[in-house]
C-alpha atoms as one frame of an Amber mdcrd trajectory, in Angstrom:
protein
 -19.946 -27.897   7.448 -16.371 -26.699   7.910 -15.182 -23.736  10.043 -14.111
 -21.987   6.859 -17.153 -22.190   4.902 -20.419 -22.503   6.860 -23.321 -22.750
   4.438 -26.939 -21.729   4.704 -29.780 -24.284   4.235 -33.464 -24.053   4.053
 -33.864 -25.096   7.703 -37.256 -25.615   9.340 -37.657 -24.469  13.022 -38.048
 -27.328  15.408 -41.651 -28.476  15.328 -43.472 -26.673  18.180 -40.189 -24.932
  19.349 -40.879 -23.247  22.540 -38.448 -20.808  24.045 -37.413 -17.288  24.770
 -36.628 -14.684  22.099 -32.865 -15.568  22.213 -33.589 -19.207  21.180 -35.713
 -18.196  18.276 -33.183 -15.611  17.031 -30.295 -18.175  17.121 -32.473 -20.836
  15.333 -32.762 -18.283  12.428 -29.226 -17.302  12.468 -27.820 -20.839  12.565
 -29.841 -21.655   9.495 -27.759 -19.069   7.721 -24.494 -20.699   8.792 -23.672
 -18.901  12.008 -21.243 -20.704  14.192 -19.693 -17.953  16.322 -21.222 -14.960
  18.140 -18.971 -11.986  18.813 -20.055  -9.617  21.569 -19.321  -7.685  24.681
 -21.435  -8.649  27.643 -24.630  -6.685  28.324 -27.726  -7.521  30.233 -30.145
  -6.414  27.341 -28.917  -9.325  25.302 -28.522 -12.107  27.866 -31.120 -14.403
  26.292 -28.892 -14.684  23.126 -25.962 -15.918  25.308 -28.252 -18.403  27.068
 -29.307 -19.615  23.699 -25.764 -19.954  22.464 -24.602 -21.865  25.479 -27.592
 -24.226  25.437 -27.668 -24.777  21.715 -26.828 -28.317  20.349 -24.057 -28.152
  19.515 -23.266 -24.749  21.318 -22.655 -21.623  19.324 -19.233 -20.369  20.051
 -19.133 -17.153  22.146 -16.228 -14.810  21.749 -16.460 -11.827  24.146 -14.199
  -8.908  23.444 -12.849  -5.784  25.363 -14.371  -3.178  23.257 -17.523  -3.417
  21.015 -15.888  -2.199  17.760 -13.687  -5.495  17.963 -16.810  -7.657  18.058
 -18.294  -6.107  14.945 -14.949  -5.905  13.092 -14.646  -9.713  13.778 -17.976
 -10.481  12.454 -17.383  -8.487   9.540 -14.241 -10.289   8.804 -16.095 -13.536
   9.381 -18.387 -12.445   6.501 -15.514 -11.675   4.314 -13.540 -14.846   4.865
 -16.564 -17.317   4.968 -18.725 -15.431   2.439 -21.651 -15.879   4.798 -22.829
 -13.284   7.221 -21.021 -12.860  10.552 -22.988 -12.055  13.708 -22.176  -9.523
  16.278 -24.341  -8.940  19.249 -24.310  -5.527  21.114 -25.909  -4.236  24.239
 -28.220  -1.299  24.029 -27.149   2.450  23.757 -23.357   2.808  23.732 -22.806
  -0.826  22.825 -24.601  -0.241  19.578 -23.085   3.221  18.904 -19.633   1.856
  19.593 -20.367  -0.510  16.703 -21.266   2.027  14.079 -17.897   2.549  12.445
 -17.345  -1.230  11.893 -20.843  -1.399  10.357 -19.859   1.507   8.260 -16.755
  -0.400   7.116 -18.799  -3.382   6.225 -21.198  -1.084   4.156 -18.375   0.344
   2.017 -16.594  -2.950   1.656 -19.794  -4.958   0.830 -19.308  -7.346   3.774
 -22.124  -9.616   4.854 -22.810  -8.738   8.542 -25.687  -8.922  10.830 -25.542
  -6.940  14.103 -28.268  -7.591  16.725 -28.590  -4.918  19.351 -30.441  -4.802
  22.659 -32.937  -2.217  23.212 -34.748  -0.640  26.106 -37.992  -2.411  27.116
 -41.262  -1.731  25.317 -43.230  -1.152  28.563 -40.845   1.526  29.789 -40.162
   3.155  26.298 -40.109   6.902  26.406 -39.714   7.060  30.262 -35.838   7.392
  30.220 -34.792   3.801  31.095 -31.040   2.904  31.037 -29.401   3.248  27.622
 -32.827   3.982  25.855 -31.872   4.933  22.286 -33.723   4.422  18.938 -30.837
   2.761  17.145 -32.113   2.139  13.710 -32.220   5.766  12.423 -28.536   5.991
  13.526 -27.467   2.848  11.672 -29.773   3.019   8.676 -27.530   5.284   6.581
 -24.719   2.633   6.580 -26.869  -0.412   6.286 -28.785  -2.312   3.636 -31.620
  -2.469   6.290 -32.052  -1.506   9.957 -35.152  -2.070  11.958 -36.706  -3.294
  15.297 -38.304  -6.748  16.003 -41.158  -5.202  18.087 -42.520  -8.413  19.613
 -41.158 -11.838  20.658 -43.046 -13.480  17.675 -41.219 -10.922  15.325 -37.782
 -11.943  16.369 -37.094 -15.028  14.327 -38.651 -13.829  10.938 -36.844 -10.406
  11.382 -33.486 -12.165  12.160 -34.101 -14.388   9.121 -34.774 -11.458   6.986
 -31.620  -9.534   8.199 -29.442 -12.513   7.292 -30.961 -13.037   3.924 -30.458
  -9.501   2.935 -26.977  -9.206   4.255 -25.930 -12.305   2.275 -27.391 -11.447
  -1.013 -26.135  -9.189  -3.744 -24.944  -6.618  -3.180 -23.826  -7.760   0.135
 -23.562  -5.646   3.280 -24.490  -4.940   6.788 -28.035  -5.211   8.260 -28.962
  -4.309  11.796 -31.878  -5.087  14.150 -32.591  -4.375  17.771 -34.891  -6.180
  20.047 -36.637  -4.758  23.123 -35.337  -6.249  26.272 -38.682  -7.486  27.527
 -39.490  -9.171  24.180 -36.081 -10.914  24.042 -36.745 -12.414  27.437 -40.304
 -13.342  26.750 -41.172 -16.810  25.558 -43.281 -18.057  22.680 -43.847 -21.239
  20.604 -42.801 -21.295  16.859 -43.718 -23.981  14.432 -43.637 -24.346  10.822
 -41.186 -21.687   9.953 -38.472 -22.069   7.382 -35.224 -20.133   7.608 -32.196
 -19.692   5.559 -33.697 -19.027   2.105 -31.795 -16.900  -0.213 -32.910 -15.149
  -3.408 -31.977 -16.584  -6.792 -28.789 -15.257  -8.469 -29.231 -12.180 -10.733
 -28.986 -13.304 -14.464 -26.929 -11.003 -16.573 -28.506  -9.320 -19.598 -27.606
 -11.084 -22.878 -27.383  -7.897 -24.807 -25.035  -6.297 -22.302 -22.942  -9.508
 -22.372 -22.506  -9.105 -26.147 -21.578  -5.488 -25.828 -18.870  -6.170 -23.347
 -17.542  -8.967 -25.410 -17.273  -6.808 -28.585 -15.411  -4.111 -26.633 -12.905
  -6.655 -25.372 -12.497  -8.240 -28.815 -11.862  -4.876 -30.363  -9.387  -3.660
 -27.690  -5.640  -3.641 -28.346  -4.504  -2.812 -24.747  -7.235  -4.107 -22.465
  -6.847  -4.559 -18.587  -9.011  -6.407 -16.292  -9.382  -5.221 -12.655 -10.621
  -7.776 -10.207 -12.208  -6.550  -6.899 -13.471  -7.875  -3.626 -16.924  -8.759
  -4.848 -15.445 -11.312  -7.247 -14.465 -13.196  -4.177 -17.555 -12.445  -2.194
 -19.787 -13.693  -5.111 -17.809 -17.002  -5.333 -16.550 -15.992  -8.744 -12.797
 -16.624  -8.198 -12.697 -19.767 -10.355 -14.662 -18.082 -13.309 -12.396 -15.058
 -13.088  -9.170 -17.109 -13.321 -10.575 -19.077 -16.078 -11.473 -15.993 -18.024
  -7.993 -14.506 -17.467  -6.235 -17.710 -18.620  -8.508 -18.411 -21.679  -8.571
 -14.863 -23.035  -4.913 -13.985 -22.039  -6.120 -10.523 -20.714  -3.633  -8.925
 -18.266  -5.209  -8.509 -14.808  -4.829  -6.247 -11.671  -6.313  -6.923  -8.316
  -7.476  -4.814  -5.400  -9.028  -5.602  -2.049  -9.944  -9.225  -1.665  -9.622
  -9.763  -5.331  -5.926 -10.139  -4.530  -4.913 -13.715  -4.878  -7.609 -14.746
  -7.560  -4.778 -14.591 -10.221  -2.023 -16.101  -7.887   1.186 -14.305  -7.444
   3.801 -15.122 -10.125   1.082 -15.686 -12.790   1.987 -14.355 -16.188  -1.180
 -12.368 -16.564  -0.900 -10.721 -13.123   0.344  -7.126 -13.730  -0.634  -5.416
 -10.354   2.938  -4.393  -9.985   2.679  -2.544 -13.332  -0.578  -0.937 -12.356
   0.336   2.680 -13.228   1.642   1.734 -16.652  -1.223  -0.661 -17.341  -4.008
   1.797 -16.386  -2.316   4.625 -17.945  -1.776   3.210 -21.342  -4.765   0.876
 -21.669  -7.349   1.564 -24.396 -10.061  -0.514 -22.495 -10.256  -1.178 -18.591
 -12.855  -3.671 -17.434 -13.453  -3.335 -13.807 -15.273  -6.173 -12.167 -16.519
  -6.337  -8.515 -15.189  -3.055  -6.977 -16.508   0.563  -7.174 -14.955   3.167
  -9.432 -13.835   5.178  -6.410 -10.758   7.041  -5.503  -8.657   3.698  -5.528
  -9.319   3.629  -9.277  -9.081   7.202 -10.241 -12.933   7.498 -10.212 -13.083
   5.572 -13.326 -10.814   7.646 -15.458  -8.032   5.633 -17.161  -5.447   6.056
 -20.018  -3.915   9.434 -20.962  -0.475   8.557 -19.875   2.426   9.853 -22.152
  -0.118  11.171 -24.709  -2.307   7.930 -24.821  -5.992   8.566 -25.348  -8.416
   8.012 -22.539  -9.454   4.442 -22.158 -12.971   2.989 -22.740 -14.329   1.725
 -19.331 -16.631  -1.192 -18.566 -18.056  -1.615 -15.178 -19.300  -5.177 -14.092
 -20.895  -5.438 -10.848 -22.925  -8.047  -8.785 -26.208  -6.045  -8.846 -27.600
  -3.166 -11.001 -27.292  -0.521  -8.215 -23.601  -1.123  -7.965 -22.856  -0.012
 -11.430 -21.298   3.365 -11.461 -23.664   6.311 -12.051 -20.910   8.813 -12.518
 -18.183   7.388 -14.631 -18.277   7.681 -18.395 -18.931   4.035 -19.263 -18.658
   2.453 -22.682 -20.792  -0.470 -21.346 -21.816  -2.048 -17.998 -23.063  -5.549
 -16.935 -24.439  -6.737 -13.752 -25.553  -9.983 -12.217 -24.090 -13.235 -10.748
 -20.400 -12.751 -11.412 -19.662 -16.249 -12.355 -22.326 -16.068 -14.993 -20.866
 -12.650 -16.234 -17.516 -14.096 -16.628 -18.529 -17.403 -18.227 -21.053 -15.715
 -20.542 -18.724 -12.963 -21.740 -16.064 -15.666 -22.231 -18.529 -17.719 -24.320
 -19.460 -14.761 -26.376 -15.777 -14.076 -27.061 -15.064 -17.635 -28.183 -18.136
 -17.767 -30.401 -17.890 -14.514 -31.990 -16.766 -14.383 -35.673 -13.744 -12.578
 -36.786 -10.182 -12.333 -35.402  -9.193 -10.767 -32.181  -6.138  -8.434 -31.876
  -3.028 -10.142 -30.436  -2.277  -8.956 -26.994   1.089 -10.604 -26.878   3.023
  -7.373 -27.340   0.923  -5.356 -24.751   1.177  -8.189 -22.173   4.981  -8.266
 -22.876   5.171  -4.555 -22.076   3.402  -5.075 -18.871   5.545  -8.022 -17.925
   8.607  -5.845 -18.457   7.066  -3.223 -16.238   6.503  -5.808 -13.610  10.105
  -7.039 -13.743  11.363  -3.592 -13.513   9.199  -2.877 -10.472  10.355  -6.115
  -8.871  13.993  -5.107  -9.380  13.374  -1.657  -7.663  11.391  -3.466  -4.868
  14.245  -5.885  -4.172  16.624  -3.035  -3.142  14.123  -1.975  -0.492  13.093
  -5.426   0.696  16.835  -6.078   1.490  17.553  -2.614   2.730  20.031  -2.399
   5.717  19.144   1.179   6.429  19.325   2.417  10.043  16.654   3.363  11.116
  14.996   0.427   9.417  13.059   0.878   6.233   9.560  -0.531   6.613  10.026
  -2.459   3.319  12.682  -4.455   5.005  10.010  -6.037   7.373   8.279  -7.333
   4.142  11.508  -8.675   2.791  11.770 -10.898   5.815   7.975 -11.708   6.255
   7.095 -12.679   2.595   9.469 -15.768   2.536   7.926 -16.963   5.638   4.235
 -16.880   4.591   2.692 -20.131   3.711   0.409 -20.030   0.521  -2.705 -20.188
   2.700  -1.545 -17.417   5.206  -4.177 -14.828   6.135  -2.717 -11.413   6.146
  -4.560  -8.545   7.699  -3.735  -4.864   7.260  -4.499  -2.298   9.894  -2.659
   0.985   9.341  -1.898   3.676   6.824   1.703   3.991   5.259   2.894   0.764
   6.826   0.024  -1.285   5.279   0.398   0.576   1.931   3.950  -0.882   1.754
   2.208  -4.256   2.355  -0.142  -3.726  -0.630   2.831  -2.764  -2.824   4.965
  -5.712  -1.973   2.810  -8.617  -0.825   0.963 -10.719  -3.472  -1.239 -13.560
  -2.088  -0.908 -16.982  -3.482  -4.640 -17.783  -2.944  -7.813 -15.822  -2.901
  -9.465 -15.053   0.439  -6.153 -14.415   2.134  -5.978 -10.734   2.384  -7.972
  -8.214   4.495  -7.578  -4.493   4.464  -9.577  -1.523   5.747 -11.192  -1.291
   2.325 -12.454   2.062   0.890 -13.817   3.404   4.272 -10.214   3.366   5.677
 -11.219   2.593   9.204  -8.366   1.792  11.465  -8.590  -0.407  14.543 -10.114
  -3.349  12.772  -6.950  -5.612  13.014  -7.521  -7.670  16.154 -11.279  -8.189
  15.537 -10.257  -9.578  12.082  -7.478 -11.667  13.652 -10.052 -13.426  15.998
 -12.250 -14.083  12.910  -9.430 -15.412  10.787  -8.013 -17.614  13.445 -11.360
 -19.223  13.979 -12.397 -19.435  10.253  -8.857 -20.711   9.143  -7.642 -22.711
  12.200  -4.786 -24.276  10.483  -3.434 -21.254   8.648  -0.853 -18.550   9.705
  -2.633 -15.407  10.684  -0.641 -12.201  10.599  -1.762  -8.674  11.542   0.280
  -5.774  10.159  -0.263  -2.828  12.401   0.825   0.812  11.871   1.650   1.968
  15.444  -1.186   4.422  15.398  -3.743   1.682  14.481  -2.175  -0.678  17.079
  -3.131   1.841  19.795  -6.707   1.526  18.884  -7.258  -2.166  19.647  -4.296
  -3.862  21.455  -6.433  -4.333  24.599  -8.115  -7.049  22.786  -4.937  -9.261
  22.877  -6.812 -10.084  26.192  -9.508 -11.611  24.053  -7.162 -13.616  21.942
  -5.337 -14.902  25.081  -8.570 -15.919  26.856 -10.015 -17.677  23.778  -6.697
 -19.271  22.907  -6.503 -17.564  19.383  -2.747 -17.352  18.621  -1.739 -14.833
  15.854   1.352 -12.938  14.869   1.221  -9.191  14.999   3.877  -7.058  13.405
   4.037  -3.283  14.171   5.794  -0.799  11.853   6.695   1.608  14.696   7.627
   4.895  13.315   6.320   6.821  16.306   3.946   8.989  14.043   0.801   9.097
  12.195   2.743   8.683   9.010  -0.156   8.984   6.632  -0.714  12.563   7.982
   2.650  13.788   9.021   4.323  13.945   5.519   1.383  15.545   3.689   1.010
  18.156   6.483   4.711  18.986   6.168   4.257  19.271   2.365   1.313  21.693
   2.638   2.295  23.768   5.713   6.021  23.235   6.155   5.508  21.829   9.599
   3.252  19.138  11.227   1.200  18.968  14.325  -0.784  16.337  16.044   1.092
  13.804  14.089   3.727  12.502  16.562   3.373   9.559  18.975   5.562   8.724
  21.833   8.970   7.376  20.484   9.536   3.690  20.400   6.538   2.705  22.432
   6.920  -0.840  23.693   3.801  -2.231  22.264   5.320  -5.697  22.732   5.309
  -5.255  26.393   1.526  -4.479  26.321   1.005  -7.805  24.697   3.343  -9.623
  27.128   1.392  -7.937  30.029  -1.916  -9.175  28.684  -0.548 -12.743  28.579
   0.940 -12.993  25.045   4.506 -12.711  23.876   6.476 -10.184  21.955   9.756
  -8.284  21.391  11.198  -5.120  19.989  13.588  -5.050  17.073  15.900  -2.162
  16.007  18.401  -4.029  13.884  17.108  -5.176  10.453  19.139  -8.457  10.731
  16.959  -9.385  13.732  13.649  -9.059  12.004  13.718 -12.508  10.434  14.596
 -14.366  13.655  11.953 -12.429  15.589   9.382 -13.503  13.066  10.488 -17.209
  13.458  10.062 -16.913  17.251   6.524 -15.397  16.668   5.392 -18.053  14.323
   6.769 -20.820  16.692   5.345 -19.342  19.937   1.787 -20.771  19.784   0.561
 -17.485  21.539  -0.533 -14.020  20.429   2.939 -12.523  19.749   3.887  -9.053
  18.568   7.081  -8.158  16.909   7.611  -4.366  17.341   9.924  -3.036  14.685
  11.210   0.381  15.067  11.088   2.145  11.494  12.313   5.285   9.819   9.559
   8.084  10.141  11.007   9.548   6.869  10.630   6.365   4.826   7.155   7.637
   3.304   5.024   5.556   1.095   5.128   6.931  -2.571   1.453   7.819  -2.803
  -0.198   8.697  -6.146  -3.626   9.265  -4.713  -4.879  10.736  -1.445  -8.487
   9.724  -1.757  -9.820  13.295  -1.599
């Protein structure tokens, strides 16, 4: 078992295992691959800490400064390792502080288990400290939320929570445990933890229908989303792209499945591809605002495209888009069976060479336009120049984390990962403040890789106190702030709508680097574009949490084609 890819196994509980509730909860969690517990200290959950410390080998405890960071870290662990991450929160405000990260995991399909403390059973309803019925609050953004009512319920409930979180369609689960039951002792024997449901087999008729639509298409496009990575289907997806010759676009953690520079990767020609396609096959991502709600084609008089939606489970197939066909199930099986059907179907398939050539030309034109921005010497600094300096310094296995609005949108435009599983962004929920939690997870899951957090200055203000956590736990990462002294994602649209903006400005040129230095890390501010590269070199060489604070032009607005509303 490696730090990057912990695996679940059908693990029996130790024969005649006697212990408190925390021991039994951890037995079940470890059977599902848990190696790290993210938390903020609270007495309601002390037995879980005791179990982690005394386990053999011990489970790593990472204690944060604000509960959201613990849950964001556990969610990112789920994204990176593809097994559920674990966050442990104390009762009441500990749990409610974790609701936004749980919601992010819900919308992103991230495998996550959160265990909350709960006021004791014997005083329930009497007004004890932090008494709150958490599951009704969390249930709307969870696959399942409930309470382990007795000490004997704890292990099977934890096991169930992990099995649900890690099975298609993945997502967060939540359970709380009354304090008196978590401290109570019991003996467990004969239980088996870590079992998972069998993969969902695709429907053969639907496979054939999808294959026929692809074979008939003259201008097809394949969109690869986060669930392709989450479902371990990245190899099958790349094989499908290379053997069919279909051009591909990636979003979310689908980025890197078709590596940068690949002839079939046309993400930089996204507008042209999706606007002129006659068939768009979307795999492993919802047909939400990021994909025009599933409406493609129509550009320059082109007819609307037929749409195929492929998902890891039936409930994820769009119920609102106008679909020509759909397919659901284990995504490796979906790719391989459609490919086999294409290869065995009689008749000739249209040549896509001319279509792919158009898209490659559009990619080349986009890259030429990008080059001018990536090398801009503008004063104030254009945010694109930061990426012009960062991209050549990134190793192929670097983990890049986006936590911001406009500044991170520029990253999505310019940065193409070389490998899958190396890009984390806020996802469709758009929750800022996730960056440092994700950085903790990435440094632990990928101990030998570069880890870079890209902050907008607004987002940086939400979580920088957790640099203290990075320092205490010896988790060096590189942080880059695009500091335009504004909520850039809101400032320009408000000016467009009203001719003025309000509540969109931040203090000018705030020294976030000095915050990091005060917390035990390192950092520096940059106002000259020629100094960005040397500052990044010092950051990567520092061996500590290091923040490069780049003062950027507030008027250099990302050219947005969708607002998400």
